[in-house]
C-alpha positions in Angstrom: -8.1 -49.9 -52.7 -5.7 -47.1 -53.8 -4.9 -47.2 -57.5 -1.2 -46.5 -57.1 -0.3 -46.7 -60.8 -3.1 -44.3 -61.7 -1.9 -41.8 -59.1 1.7 -42.2 -60.3 0.6 -41.6 -63.9 -1.3 -38.5 -63.0 1.7 -37.3 -60.9 4.1 -37.9 -63.8 1.9 -35.7 -66.0 1.8 -32.9 -63.4 5.5 -33.2 -62.8 6.2 -32.9 -66.5 4.1 -29.7 -66.7 5.8 -28.3 -63.6 9.2 -29.0 -65.1 8.2 -27.0 -68.1 7.7 -24.0 -65.8 11.5 -24.0 -65.3 11.9 -23.0 -68.9 10.9 -19.5 -68.1 13.8 -18.8 -65.7 16.1 -20.8 -67.9 15.5 -18.5 -70.9 15.8 -15.4 -68.7 19.1 -16.7 -67.2 20.4 -17.5 -70.6 19.5 -14.0 -71.9 21.0 -12.2 -68.9 24.0 -14.6 -68.6 23.6 -14.4 -64.8 25.4 -17.6 -64.0 22.3 -19.6 -63.0 21.8 -21.5 -66.3 23.3 -24.7 -65.1 21.2 -24.7 -61.9 18.0 -24.7 -64.0 19.5 -27.2 -66.5 20.0 -29.7 -63.7 16.6 -29.1 -62.2 14.9 -29.5 -65.5 16.8 -32.7 -66.4 16.2 -34.3 -63.0 12.5 -33.4 -62.9 11.8 -34.5 -66.5 13.8 -37.6 -66.0 11.7 -38.6 -62.9 8.5 -37.7 -64.8 9.6 -40.0 -67.6 10.4 -42.9 -65.3 7.1 -42.6 -63.5 5.3 -42.4 -66.9 7.0 -45.5 -68.2 6.1 -47.4 -65.0 2.4 -46.3 -64.9 1.3 -45.1 -68.4 -0.6 -48.3 -69.2 -3.0 -47.7 -66.3 -5.7 -45.5 -67.6 -8.4 -46.0 -64.9 -10.3 -43.0 -63.6 -9.1 -41.5 -60.4 -11.4 -42.2 -57.4 -11.9 -40.1 -54.3 -9.1 -41.8 -52.4 -6.8 -41.4 -55.3 -7.6 -37.7 -55.5 -6.6 -37.3 -51.8 -3.3 -39.1 -52.3 -2.4 -37.2 -55.5 -3.1 -33.8 -53.9 -0.8 -34.6 -51.0 1.9 -36.0 -53.2 1.9 -32.9 -55.5 2.1 -30.4 -52.7 4.6 -32.4 -50.7 6.9 -33.5 -53.6 6.9 -30.7 -56.1 8.8 -28.4 -53.7 11.6 -31.0 -53.6 12.0 -30.8 -57.4 11.6 -27.0 -57.2 14.5 -26.8 -54.7 17.0 -28.4 -57.1 17.9 -25.1 -58.9 18.3 -23.2 -55.6 20.5 -25.9 -54.1 22.6 -26.0 -57.3 23.0 -22.3 -57.5 23.8 -21.7 -53.8 25.9 -24.8 -53.3 27.2 -25.5 -50.8 25.7 -22.7 -48.7 22.1 -23.9 -48.9 21.0 -27.2 -47.4 18.2 -29.3 -48.8 16.2 -28.5 -45.6 16.4 -24.7 -46.3 15.9 -25.1 -50.0 12.8 -27.2 -49.5 11.5 -24.7 -46.9 12.0 -21.9 -49.5 10.2 -23.7 -52.3 7.4 -25.0 -50.0 7.0 -21.4 -48.9 6.7 -20.4 -52.5 4.3 -23.1 -53.7 2.1 -22.7 -50.6 2.2 -18.9 -51.1 3.5 -18.4 -47.6 6.3 -16.0 -48.4 8.5 -16.9 -45.5 12.2 -17.0 -46.6 15.6 -18.3 -45.5 17.5 -16.2 -48.1 19.2 -12.9 -47.6 20.8 -10.6 -50.1 17.8 -10.7 -52.4 18.7 -7.4 -54.0 21.9 -9.0 -55.4 20.4 -12.3 -56.6 20.2 -13.0 -60.3 16.8 -12.0 -61.6 16.2 -15.5 -62.8 16.5 -16.8 -59.2 14.0 -14.3 -57.9 11.8 -15.1 -60.9 11.7 -18.8 -60.1 10.7 -17.9 -56.5 8.0 -15.6 -57.8 6.8 -18.1 -60.4 6.4 -20.8 -57.7 4.1 -18.4 -55.8 2.1 -17.4 -58.8 1.5 -21.1 -59.8 0.7 -22.1 -56.2 -1.7 -19.2 -55.8 -4.6 -20.8 -57.6 -3.2 -24.3 -57.4 -1.0 -26.2 -59.8 -3.5 -29.0 -59.7 -6.4 -26.6 -60.8 -4.3 -25.8 -63.8 -3.8 -29.5 -64.5 -7.5 -30.2 -64.1 -8.0 -28.1 -67.3 -5.7 -30.4 -69.2 -5.7 -33.8 -67.6 -9.3 -34.7 -68.7 -8.1 -34.7 -72.3 -5.4 -37.1 -71.3 -7.8 -39.6 -69.8 -7.2 -38.6 -66.1 -10.3 -37.6 -64.1 -10.1 -34.4 -62.3 -13.4 -33.8 -60.4 -12.1 -35.2 -57.1 -8.8 -33.3 -57.4 -10.5 -30.0 -58.1 -12.8 -30.6 -55.2 -10.1 -31.0 -52.6 -7.6 -28.5 -54.0 -9.9 -25.6 -54.6 -9.1 -23.0 -51.9 -11.6 -22.5 -49.1 -14.7 -24.3 -48.1 -16.5 -23.6 -51.5 -15.5 -27.0 -52.6 -19.0 -28.2 -53.6 -20.0 -25.2 -55.7 -19.7 -25.3 -59.5 -19.5 -22.0 -61.4 -19.8 -23.8 -64.8 -21.1 -27.3 -65.6 -17.7 -28.8 -66.3 -14.7 -28.9 -63.9 -12.3 -28.1 -66.6 -14.3 -25.0 -67.6 -14.4 -23.9 -64.0 -10.6 -24.2 -63.7 -10.1 -22.2 -66.9 -12.5 -19.5 -65.7 -10.6 -19.1 -62.4 -7.3 -18.9 -64.3 -8.5 -16.4 -66.8 -9.5 -14.1 -64.1 -6.3 -14.7 -62.2 -4.1 -14.0 -65.3 -6.1 -10.9 -66.2 -5.8 -9.5 -62.6 -2.1 -10.3 -62.6 -1.5 -8.4 -65.8 -3.5 -5.4 -64.5 -1.4 -5.5 -61.3 1.8 -5.5 -63.2 0.8 -2.5 -65.2 -0.5 -0.6 -62.2 2.7 -1.3 -60.2 4.9 -0.1 -63.1 2.8 3.1 -63.5 3.2 3.7 -59.7 7.0 3.6 -60.0 8.3 0.1 -60.0 10.7 -1.3 -62.6 9.2 -3.9 -65.0 11.1 -6.7 -63.2 9.9 -5.6 -59.8 6.4 -5.1 -61.0 6.2 -8.6 -62.5 7.5 -10.4 -59.4 5.6 -8.3 -56.8 2.4 -8.7 -58.9 2.9 -12.5 -58.9 3.2 -12.3 -55.1 0.3 -9.9 -54.5 -2.2 -11.9 -56.6 -1.0 -15.2 -55.0 -1.1 -13.5 -51.5 2.5 -14.8 -51.4 4.9 -12.2 -50.1 8.2 -13.0 -51.7 10.1 -9.8 -52.6 13.2 -9.0 -54.6 14.5 -6.8 -51.8 15.5 -7.7 -48.3 13.6 -4.6 -47.1 10.4 -5.8 -48.9 8.2 -2.7 -49.6 10.4 -0.6 -47.3 12.8 -0.5 -50.3 10.4 1.5 -52.4 9.1 3.9 -49.7 6.3 4.9 -52.0 2.7 5.6 -50.9 1.6 5.2 -54.5 3.1 1.7 -54.8 1.7 0.8 -51.5 -1.8 2.0 -52.4 -1.8 -0.1 -55.6 -0.6 -3.2 -53.7 -3.2 -2.7 -51.1 -5.9 -2.8 -53.8 -4.7 -6.0 -55.4 -4.0 -7.8 -52.1 -7.6 -7.0 -51.2 -8.9 -8.3 -54.5 -6.8 -11.5 -54.2 -8.2 -12.2 -50.7 -11.8 -12.2 -52.2 -13.5 -15.1 -53.7 -12.3 -15.6 -57.3 -15.6 -17.2 -58.1 -17.2 -13.8 -57.3 -14.6 -12.0 -59.5 -15.5 -14.4 -62.4 -19.3 -13.9 -62.0 -18.8 -10.1 -61.9 -16.7 -10.3 -65.1 -19.2 -12.6 -66.8 -22.2 -10.5 -65.9 -20.3 -7.2 -66.4 -21.8 -6.1 -63.1 -20.8 -5.3 -59.6 -23.9 -7.0 -58.2 -22.0 -10.3 -57.3 -19.9 -8.4 -54.9 -23.0 -7.0 -53.2 -24.6 -10.4 -53.0 -21.5 -12.1 -51.5 -22.1 -11.7 -47.8 -18.5 -12.9 -47.0 -17.0 -9.8 -48.7 -18.9 -7.4 -46.5 -17.5 -9.1 -43.3 -14.1 -9.3 -44.9 -13.9 -5.5 -45.7 -15.6 -4.5 -42.4 -13.1 -6.5 -40.2 -10.0 -5.6 -42.2 -10.6 -1.9 -42.7 -12.1 -1.4 -39.3 -8.9 -2.9 -37.9 -6.9 -0.5 -40.0 -8.6 2.5 -38.4 -8.5 1.1 -34.9 -4.8 0.2 -35.0 -3.9 3.5 -36.7 -5.5 5.3 -33.8 -3.8 2.9 -31.3 -0.3 3.5 -32.8 -0.8 7.2 -33.0 -2.1 7.3 -29.4 0.9 5.2 -28.2 3.3 7.7 -29.8 4.7 5.1 -32.4 4.0 7.7 -35.1 3.9 11.5 -34.7 0.8 12.1 -36.8 -2.3 10.1 -37.6 -1.8 10.0 -41.3 1.6 8.5 -41.1 0.2 5.9 -38.7 -2.6 5.3 -41.1 -0.2 4.7 -44.0 1.9 2.1 -42.3 -1.0 0.5 -40.5 -3.1 0.2 -43.7 -0.3 -1.5 -45.7 0.8 -4.0 -43.0 -2.7 -4.8 -41.8 -3.9 -5.6 -45.3 -0.7 -7.5 -46.1 -0.8 -9.7 -43.0 -4.6 -10.2 -42.7 -4.8 -11.3 -46.4 -1.8 -13.7 -45.6 0.4 -11.9 -48.2 3.3 -11.1 -46.0 4.8 -7.9 -47.5 6.0 -5.3 -45.0 7.0 -1.6 -45.5 8.3 -1.3 -41.9 9.4 -3.5 -39.1 6.1 -4.0 -37.3 7.9 -6.2 -34.8 8.9 -2.9 -33.1 5.3 -1.8 -32.7 3.6 -2.2 -29.3 2.9 -5.9 -29.1 -0.9 -5.7 -29.3 -0.8 -4.4 -32.9 1.2 -7.3 -34.5 -0.6 -9.8 -32.4 -3.9 -8.5 -33.6 -2.7 -8.8 -37.2 -1.6 -12.4 -36.7 -5.0 -13.1 -35.2 -6.6 -11.6 -38.3 -4.6 -13.7 -40.7 -6.2 -16.7 -39.2 -9.6 -16.1 -40.6 -10.0 -12.8 -42.6 -9.4 -14.1 -46.2 -12.5 -15.2 -48.1 -13.2 -18.7 -49.3 -12.2 -19.3 -52.9 -9.4 -16.8 -52.6 -5.7 -17.3 -52.7 -5.4 -16.3 -49.0 -4.8 -18.8 -46.2 -6.2 -19.4 -42.8 -9.5 -20.7 -41.6 -11.4 -18.4 -44.0 -14.0 -15.8 -43.1 -17.0 -18.1 -44.0 -15.8 -20.6 -41.4 -15.3 -17.9 -38.9 -18.8 -16.7 -39.4 -20.2 -20.2 -39.1 -18.3 -20.7 -35.8 -19.5 -17.4 -34.4 -23.1 -18.2 -35.3 -22.8 -21.7 -33.8 -21.6 -20.2 -30.5 -24.5 -17.8 -30.5 -26.9 -20.7 -31.3 -25.5 -22.7 -28.3 -26.0 -19.7 -26.0 -29.6 -19.4 -27.2 -30.1 -23.1 -26.7 -28.8 -22.8 -23.1 -31.6 -20.4 -22.3 -34.2 -21.9 -24.6 -33.6 -25.7 -24.6 -36.6 -26.5 -26.7 -35.7 -24.1 -29.5 -34.5 -25.4 -32.9 -32.6 -22.4 -34.2 -30.9 -22.8 -37.6 -27.7 -21.2 -38.7 -28.3 -18.9 -41.7 -25.5 -17.9 -44.0 -26.1 -16.2 -47.3 -29.9 -16.5 -47.0 -29.7 -20.3 -46.6 -29.9 -22.6 -43.6 -26.6 -24.3 -43.0 -27.0 -28.1 -42.7 -25.8 -29.5 -39.4 -23.4 -31.8 -41.2 -21.5 -28.7 -42.5 -21.6 -27.1 -39.0 -20.1 -30.2 -37.5 -17.4 -30.3 -40.2 -16.5 -26.6 -39.5 -16.3 -27.4 -35.7 -14.0 -30.3 -36.4 -11.9 -28.1 -38.6 -11.6 -25.4 -35.9 -10.7 -28.0 -33.3 -8.0 -29.6 -35.5 -6.7 -26.2 -36.3 -6.3 -25.2 -32.7 -4.8 -28.6 -31.8 -2.2 -28.3 -34.5 -1.3 -24.7 -33.6 -0.9 -25.6 -30.0 1.1 -28.8 -30.7 3.5 -27.3 -33.2 4.0 -24.3 -30.9 4.9 -26.6 -28.0 7.2 -28.6 -30.4 9.1 -25.4 -31.4 9.4 -24.4 -27.7 10.7 -27.8 -26.9 13.5 -27.3 -29.5 14.6 -24.1 -27.8 12.6 -21.2 -29.3 11.0 -18.6 -27.1 7.3 -18.7 -26.9 6.6 -15.5 -28.9 8.8 -16.7 -31.8 7.4 -20.2 -31.7 3.8 -19.2 -31.6 4.1 -16.6 -34.3 6.1 -18.9 -36.5 3.4 -21.5 -36.4 0.6 -19.0 -37.0 2.5 -17.4 -39.8 3.3 -20.7 -41.5 0.0 -22.6 -41.0 -1.9 -19.6 -42.3 0.6 -19.2 -45.2 1.3 -15.6 -44.1 5.1 -15.3 -44.0 6.6 -13.1 -41.3 6.1 -13.7 -37.6 7.5 -11.9 -34.5 10.7 -11.7 -32.6 13.4 -13.9 -34.3 11.2 -14.5 -37.4 9.9 -10.9 -37.7 9.6 -9.0 -41.0 13.2 -7.6 -40.6 14.7 -11.1 -40.3 14.3 -14.5 -42.0 13.6 -18.0 -41.0 17.2 -18.9 -41.5 17.7 -18.5 -37.7 15.8 -21.8 -37.2 17.5 -25.2 -36.7 16.8 -28.0 -39.2 14.2 -29.5 -36.9 12.4 -26.2 -36.4 12.5 -25.6 -40.2 10.9 -29.0 -40.9 8.2 -28.3 -38.4 7.4 -25.0 -40.1 7.5 -26.7 -43.6 4.9 -29.3 -42.4 2.8 -26.5 -41.0 2.8 -24.7 -44.4 1.7 -27.9 -46.2 -1.1 -28.5 -43.7 -2.3 -25.0 -44.0 -2.2 -24.9 -47.8 -4.3 -28.1 -48.0 -6.5 -27.1 -45.1 -5.3 -30.1 -43.1 -7.9 -32.7 -43.8 -6.4 -34.2 -47.0 -3.0 -34.7 -45.3 -4.6 -36.1 -42.1 -6.8 -38.5 -44.1 -3.9 -39.9 -46.0 -2.1 -40.5 -42.7 -4.9 -42.6 -41.3 -4.6 -46.4 -41.4 -8.1 -46.8 -42.7 -7.2 -44.8 -45.8 -4.8 -47.5 -46.9 -6.3 -50.8 -45.6 -10.1 -50.4 -46.1 
């Protein structure tokens, strides 16, 4: 049976810590006197008040969380925290921002999608943009992973939570003997890389404020910007080069980053077979699409084509979502190829979204194995990844994941088309949200926002973001009757 009180107690603790995150924009708003102070006051009071109520109801239940409880808590956190995060936005923009749009915006932040319904970003108070950026940064490595480093000391078990929230299919690996130590290790690398990115962006020409918020988005592979034109506002090859570097690092396995830091060696990067495929596919696509755009006459010279292709291909394929030009105006093949790449290029254990490269490799090798089996029925060919034979159980799980992924993409696309969207907008919106990428094509391209969608369409995309961030299975498991009644 589900231990509801234990789950509510854990959620109350997480909500309390999440509420504390609002103190950062509160202080900034108070210092700048930007008129958003009350919005954060209301959000902080409501969130803390709900955390207190849940704590009073459930604080006596100190049982350890079981696997089912971990499933439910993960889904609750990612589905409900955006609702509390939306309160400051609704309060500040009242009455011009509905709950539907505010929830979409904060869900986009927490899931590091980067799709937005807001315009006039350049004129917003810095504290509002800071709250949006902070949501992405916290969501990048997972609010629950941060909580796992603290909750064990409060008597709430975290092994199951960490297992199901950790990005990518590396859920069974343990970099250090204790879950809390693993979470702290991930966060130490994440914080260090964020600070390095802030400094590098500032040195490249950004203001300190822009450097902080764009570093938050780059390391989280989020995509929220403080400018409507995104990176087109800066028009700086130096800033773009720095951002390409950190988007690339953020889409690699943070476990590999940690091992490289601990061993003071680059050898973990050479050993990680996934990184080789990641770099080959992404940078090979940059070269190919640059030649394609140059040949099609989109850009007059190859190096200009290379500049714009490199930034946007890395941004979209790593599911970050920045843009330095409206790639919606490119020949259709190029943006479609980028959307295809965002479905699988990011490495496991990264802050990127999508299927992940390791699953893509496993699916490719399974197809090759079936082709070999068709010609040699008696053969027993194993799938080898990273020097180890992949158990059939994992192969079947990857196949199931791929099937569910395709079914959801097709179903959600049809649902959006049924509500009146054209096929290109509908398909790209689903791909961009379920892979936590951000901009799509046509009506939801990089030069527009998701504000063009109706409430029904917005909720479909919000659900897609949630499914993509949790890699679908935890949400689907919680929705099955057997989860509750057996």
